[in-house]
C-alpha positions in Angstrom: 0.0 0.0 0.0 2.8 2.4 0.9 4.6 1.8 -2.3 1.5 2.7 -4.3 1.5 6.1 -2.7 5.1 6.6 -3.3 4.6 5.8 -7.0 1.5 8.2 -7.2 3.6 11.0 -5.5 6.4 10.5 -7.9 4.1 10.6 -11.0 2.5 13.7 -9.6 5.9 15.4 -9.0 7.2 14.6 -12.5 4.0 16.1 -14.1 4.2 19.2 -11.9 7.9 19.6 -12.8 7.2 19.0 -16.5 4.4 21.5 -16.4 6.6 24.3 -14.8 9.4 23.7 -17.2 7.0 23.8 -20.2 5.5 27.1 -18.9 8.8 28.7 -18.5 9.9 27.8 -22.0 6.8 29.0 -23.6 6.4 32.2 -21.6 8.5 34.4 -24.0 10.0 37.7 -23.2 8.2 39.6 -20.5 10.5 42.7 -20.7 9.8 44.2 -24.1 8.1 46.9 -26.1 4.6 46.5 -27.5 2.8 48.3 -30.2 -0.5 49.5 -28.7 -2.7 51.9 -30.6 0.1 53.2 -32.8 2.6 54.0 -30.0 5.3 51.9 -28.1 4.3 50.8 -24.6 6.7 49.2 -22.2 5.7 45.6 -21.1 7.6 44.7 -18.0 10.9 46.5 -17.5 12.8 46.5 -20.9 16.5 47.3 -20.6 16.7 48.9 -24.2 15.1 52.2 -25.1 11.8 52.3 -27.0 12.1 51.6 -30.7 12.3 54.5 -32.9 10.5 52.9 -35.9 6.9 53.7 -36.3 4.4 51.2 -35.0 1.0 50.2 -36.3 -0.8 51.4 -39.3 -0.3 55.1 -40.3 
């Protein structure tokens, strides 16, 4: 009975770990500039300055 719970706990741990890793890999860059309504808006805390190129449709 105890070995069954150890196996279940191991499987749950592996699934949780895999979910966290996949989430981190697919999250993308959180510190970037986004084009919103024709102007650049900081998303997160970007290190680089805002882009000088126009954004959106003019």
